[in-house]
N, C-alpha and C positions, 0 to 999 in steps of 0.2 A: 184892416182885417188881414189876417195871415194868408199867405199863398197856400192854397190847399193842394196837396199832391193829386196828380191825375190818377184816379183810382182805376180807370179802365186800362191804362198802360202799365199798371203795377202788377207784374206777374209774380212777384215774390210773396204775395199774400197779405195777411192781416195780422195785427197784434191786438191784444186785449190790455187795456190800461184803465185806471180810474182817476177821476179828478175830484179833489176834495177842497171845500171852502167852508168856513164856519163863521157865524156871527154869534153874538151873545145868546140870542133867542132861537136860532135855527141853524141847521147845517145842510150842506149840499154834498152828496157823495154819488157820483154818476159813473157807472161802468161805460166804457166806450170801446168800440171796435173800429180801429183805424188802420189805414194802409201802412204796410211796412215802409219806413222812411219818414213817418210823420214826426213832427217836432212838438215841443211843449206848446208853442203858439197855435198849432193846428188843434191840439187837444182842447185848449181853452176856447177856440172859436167854435168847435164842433159840440162842445158840452152844453152851451146855452146858459152858462152861469151868469154871464153879464146881463142878459135879458131878464133872467129869473130874479136876480137880486138888485138889478138897477145899478150895477157897479161898472167902473172902467178898470178892467183887469190890467191894463197897461201901466197903471199907477201902483200896482201891488208887486211885492217880491214873490217870485215863484221858486219852487224847488221840487226835488224828487226825493221821496222818503226822508224828509226833514233836513235835507242838505240843499242849500241855494244852488240854483242852476240857471243858465241862460235860456232865453226863450227859443233859441235856435238849436237847443240840445235834441239830438235824435232820441226817440223813445224806443224802449224794448218791451217785449211781452212781459206783462206783470208789473210794469212801473205804476207808481202812484204819484200823480202830479198834484202838488199842493199850492194853493194861493194863500199868502200870508198877509193879514191885515197889519197895519202899523200898530205898535204898542201904544196903549193909552197912557201908560206911566212907565218910568224907568224902574225896573225891578230892584235895582240896588237902592235907589232913593226911597222906594216904598218900604223896603226892609228897614232902612235907617229910621224912617218915621215911626214905624211900629215899635222898634226897639226903644225909641225915646219915650213913647207913650206907655210902654209896659212897665209895671212896677219892678223895681230891682229885687232880685232874689238873693237871699243870703246863701253863701256857700259854706259848708262845714269843713 
């Protein structure tokens, strides 16, 4: 589990962030109030997403606002931490298969 900052000794205050995770049938979006100096790893630990979804977040890619980020990245007020599930299929391969199955259209 991530090392949690010592909230009592943190005189700088708090930040508000949210953590997002989604599966096909349900999603998780939790606002969090964390001490200044908190990292992505702290946000994940404090969110409860692993317990609620039965996942191991250490196996997932993480990011801030759709850009990959390291777990030790410091968070800022208003950040959105996102957990990304692995792709089920390669998007390029899926498009290629659909194109092969689609009827050919005549162009004029």
